[in-house]
N, C-alpha and C positions, 0 to 999 in steps of 0.2 A: 686764311692761308690761300695763296693762289699759285698758279703755275702757267707757263707759256703754253697755249694750245696751238696757236698758229704763229708762223714767222714768215717774212717776206722772202728770205733767202734760204735759211736753213730747213731741212726736213725734220719734222718732229716725229720720232719713232712712234709706231702704233703701239698702245699700251695693251697688255693682256689684263683685262678686268675681272674681278670676281665681285660677288654680291653677298652681303650679310645683313641680318636684321639688327638695327639698333633701337631699342625701346619701341619696337613694332614698326619702325620705319626702315625702308630699303636704303642701304648705303652701298655705293660702289667704292672699291679700292684696287690699287694696282698690285697684281701678283708680286710678291717678294718685298713689298713694303709693309710698314707696320699699321696695326689698327688705329694708333693715334694719329698717323699721317692721314689715313681715310677719313677719320672723323672730323679732324680740322678742315681737310679739303671740303668736306660736306656741310660745314658750317656748325659743327658741334664740338667746340673747344672745352666745354665744361665736363669733368669726368666725376666730380663728387662735390660734397658740401661740408663745411665746417658745422660744428654744434650750433653756431649762431646763424647758419644758413648762408654763409659767404661762399661764392663760387670757387672752385678749385680746379685748376687745369695741371698742365706738365710742370714738374719742379725740376729734378735733377736731369731727367731725360735719358738716363743710363741704366734704369732698372734697379737703382739702389735704394731710393727713398720710399717708394710704395705710394706716392700721392696720386698716381694715375691707375691704381688698381681697380679693376672692373670684373664683373662676372662674365667669362667668356665660355660659352657653351657648358655653363654650369660650374666652372671651376675659376678660382681667383687667379687672375693673370695681371701682369704689369704691361699695359698696352703700348708703352713706349718701345718695348723690345719684343712684342709679340706680333708676328706677321699675320696678315689677313688670309694667307693661304689656307683653305679648308675650314675656315670659321664660319659658323651658321648663325649664332646669335650673340649679341653683346648687350649687357645691361649694367646699370649703375648698381652698386652694393647698397643694401638697406639692412636694417637690423634683423629682418625676418630670415636672412640667410645664416646668421650666426649659429644658431644651434645645430643646422645641417653640416656647416663647415666644421665646427668644433667636433661634431660626431665622427668625422673622417680621420681624426688624430688617433694614433696608437694609444692603447690604454695599458696601464701597467699591469704586468704579469703577476696575479695574486699568488701563483705557485712558486715564485722565486723569493729568496729570503729578503726581508725588509730591514734596512739599517736606519737608524735615527741619528741625524746630526743636529745639533743645536747651535746656531749662530745668530746673534741678534743683529738686525741689519737696518740701518736708515737710508732711505732714498731721498736725496735732495733734487727735486725737479719733478714736474707732473706733466710734461708733455707726453706724447705717444711713447717714446722709448722709456721714459721713467715709469709711466703706468704699466707698461709691459712688464718691467722688471718687478714692479709692486705686485702684479697679478702672479708673477712666477715665485715671488717671495712674500706672498700675501699673509703670512703669519710671522711677524717679526718676533724672533725668540724661539721658534720651533719649525724646523724644515724636515719633512718627511721624504726620504729619497727611496724609490723602489729600485731594486737590482736590475742591471742590464737593460736600461731603457733610456732613450733620449728625451722623454717627456715625463719627468718626475712630477709628483703631484704635492700641492702645498695647502696650508690651512688658510684661515682668514687674516686679514690684515688687522694689526692691533689698534692703530689710530692713524688718522692723518691730521696734520696741523700745520699752521703758518708760524708756529713758535720754533724756532730752529734750536733753541737750547733744549726744549723738551724732546724735540725730534731725535737729536744725537746723544743725549744723556744716557749713559749706560750701555750704549751700543758697542759692538765689536767692530763692525764693518760700516763705513759710510760710503755709499755710492753717490757721487756727484754726476748727474746725467743732465747736462745743461750745455748750450753753445759756449763756445770759448770766450765770447765777449761778456759772459756773466761770471766767469771763474774768479776773477779778482775780487769783485763785490761780494761773492759768496765767501771766499776765504776770509774776508775781513768780518763778516758776520759769524763765522764759525769760530774764530780765533779764540775768543775767551771762554768757549764751551768745551773745547776739545780736552781730552784727558790722555794720560800716559797710556801706551799700549793700543790705542785705536788705530784702525787702518782706514785710510781715506783712498778711494779709487776714483780717479777722474776718467769719465767716460764720454767722449774720448778727449785726447789733447792734441792740440796743433802746435807744431814748432816747438819752441822752448817753453811751452805751457807749464811744465812741472817747475822749472826754475821760477817763473813768474808766481806760481801759486805759493810755493815755499816763501818767497820774499814777502808776498802780501800777508801770510800768517805771521811772519816775524816782525813786520812793520806794525802790525795790529797787536803785538804784545803776546803772541802765543808762546808758551813755555812748555807745552805738552810734548813729550816724546812720542811722536806718532810715526807710523810708516805710510809713505806716500807711494801709490802705484797709479799707473795710467795705462790705458788701452789705446790702440791705434785707430779704433773705429767702434761703432755702436753694434752690439750683439744682435738686436732684434730689428726687423722692419715692422713698424707697427702703426696703427692709426686708431685714435679715439672714436668709437661709435656713439657714445653718449657718456655723460658724467659717471665715472666709476666703471666704465665698460670699455675694454680694449680688444681689438682683434689683432692677433700676431700673424702676420701673412708669411713671414720669412725669418729665418734663424740662420746665422752663419755657422759653418761647421768649425771654424778656427779664427781666432783673432789674437793678435800679439799683445802681450802685457809686459810692462817693465817695472820694476820695484826699486824704490830708494829708501834706505840704502839696500843695495843688491844683497847683502848678507841675510836680509830678512825675507828673501823670496819665498822660502819653505814655509814661513809663518803665514804669508799670504795665501799661498796655495793651500795650505791646511784649512784656512778659514772660509775660502771661496770656491775651491775646486769641487767639493761635493754638490754645490748648486750650480755654478757656472763652469762646467768641465771643459767648455770650448776654448778656455784661455790657454795660449801657448806662451810659456815664460821665456824671455829674452834677457840678456844680461847688459844691455846697452840702451840707456834712455834716449840717446840720440839717434838711435835707429828709427824710432817712432817719429822723430822730427824730420828725418830725411827721407823716409819711405812714403812719400805723399805726392801722388801724381797730379793732385789738383794744382799744385804749384806750377807745373809745367803746361798743363792743358788749359788752364783758365786766364790768368791775368794777361799774358802777352798777347794771345790771339784775340782776346776781347777788346784790347786797346787798338789792335789793327782793324777791328770792325767798327771803330768810332764813326766813320762816315756813314756806313750803312745804318747805324743805330740811330744817329741824330736826324738822319733823312726820313726815319720812319719805315724803312724798307724791311720787308719780311725775308728772313733767310734761315737756313739750316746751319746750326752752330758748327758741326763737324764736317758734314758732306760738302759744305760750300767753302771750306778753307782752301787757300791758294798756297803754292809752294813757299812763298815768302813767309807766311805764318808758321809752316812747318820748320823752316830754317830758324826762326826765332825760338821755337819750341825746343829744338835740338840743341841750340846754343846754350839756352837755360839749363837744360838737362845736363849738358856737358859739365857746366860749372857745378851743378849739384853733385855730380859723380866725383869731381875733383875734391869737394868738401868731404864726401863720403871716405875717400882714401886717407884724408888727413886725421879723420876721427876713427879709423879702423873699423869702418862699416862696410860690408860688402852687399851692394844691392844691384839688381839689373837696371839697364837703361829703360827709359820711358817706352820705346819701341819694343824691347824684349818683354817688358810687363804687359803692354797691350796684347801682344801675339799670345803670350801664355794664358792671359785671363779670358781671351775671347776666341782662340784657336785660329787666328789669321796668320798670314805669312807675307813677306815683302817689307819694303820700306814703309816708314811711318805714313808718309803722304798717301800711298796706295791703299794701306790699311784703312786709313780714316775715310777716304773717298768712297770706298767699296764696302764699308763695314754696315751690314744690314741692321745691326743692333742699334745704330745711330740715325737711321732713316727717320725722319720726321721730328727729330729734336731741333726745336726752333731756337734762334739766337735771342738774346735779351733785346728789350726795347727802351732800355735806359742804362746808363753807366752806374746807376746807383743799386748795384746788385752785389751779392756775396762774392762773385768771382773777383771782384776788386775790393770790396770792403772788408772781407775776411781773409782771403787768400794772400793779399799783399801785406797788411799790417802784421798778422799773426804767423803767417807762413814764410813769404819771401824775406821779411825783415829778420826773421829767425836765422835764415840762411845767410844774410849779411853779417850778422853777429858772429856766427861760426866762422865765416870766411875772414873776417877781420882779425879774429883771435888766432886763426891758423895761418894768417899772412898770405892769404890767397886773393887774388884779384877776381872780382865777379862784375865786369862792366855791364853785361846784359841785364843781370838781376837788379843791379843798381839803377840802370836807365828805366826799367819797367817800373820800379817802385817810385822813382821821380816823376815819371810820366803819369803814372795812375794817380799819384797825390795831387798833381797839378790839375788833372781834369775832374777828379771827384771833389776835391776841396776839403772843406772843414768837416765833412761827414766821415772822413777816414780817420780811424782812431790811431794813436801813436803806435800801439801794438807793442811787439817785443823787440826793442832797440836796446843797445848797450846801456843807454841812460836809464830806461824804464826798469831794466833788469838789474841795475847797479853793478854792471860788470866792467871789468878793466880790460881794454884791448891789448894790453901788454901781458895779460896772464897767459900761461902755456896751455896748449892742447890737453895735456895731462891734468893740469889744474881744473880745467873746465869739465873734463870727463869725470874727475873725482867729485866735483861739485854736483854733477847731474846724478851720478850713479851711487854716490855715498860710500 
């Protein structure tokens, strides 16, 4: 990471620098900027390591994924959104910190009444988020809930297996905690083993992922009468420390969940609410498909950065955006909101969402240019990234399907999809198209709503 120190014409403002220790070395950072920006500027882009020793750096860059978590003055912080102001010491996390960190969590109040719930749960997926749920539900078949606490206690896991039939046989709830690109293959593997009455929860779903999952089950010959639910995002921010050991650094206070058929929402709530009480039930699956800001913030601006990316230049993804990129984002968002109206979904604009979540004001361009939380978030160095490989085929193409059925024109969304497919090439999946979902563009909006919501 570099920046201009001298310019033959322009004056470079004098920086107000602060110092902190990183693994015993003195690092300087600009006041008001993030720790991540200071470390990258100082030549320290590595923040953690995988179980196999692979280097890890910034991932999402917006404080959501937890990949950049480090120990800042003795507390776990996500350095992509934590400012250098007042910081004294930064260190990488290691296993020795875990007991101390875990001891900081609130403990159940033994004076309060204990209520026992029993729900057998299978978790499909063993990444950080899946293992985090496994640790929270680590005795399949017996979950002990202490009254009036956000940190319930659980027993031990019954077993872990690669045999999917063994994993889901006899369970009441099946949590699928995998990236969208694996949902179809998992549905095919699960199809013959599912039984009447089981609840399958997709954590999370992108676009028309619920429709795609149901179709995959049907195509694979599944006859079981199951209930299918989906969440809008993951509940936990977590990271594997070692095999079978997970550190949960963050937990959302509330996430949306929709159930198909909607008439079974109470059944799903009764099964998972005692354990995952952060779920807020909504009655429209399409709200999950449309309430996704990645579709606005990622594909279009990334494609307009193509020249910078292919020339190998370093740039900040959000803070270096120009007005034309914002215009494209707002145009895509306008088309998204038109689709929302057609499907009876009320959602705020991208600018309103950003202002609400981060406490900024003004137009979208000014907010992004001056957002401290985005300082130091670097742009990609290749077009082969999830901003295009996931957000276009599973996200934007879902919007295309919704638009065609509602007879709404989406020239900007169509252009971004075509442009992205051309540049990325064969690595881009077909995703959720009318053909892949086996939908008829002549069906009505009400018919699609009925299909999604049951």
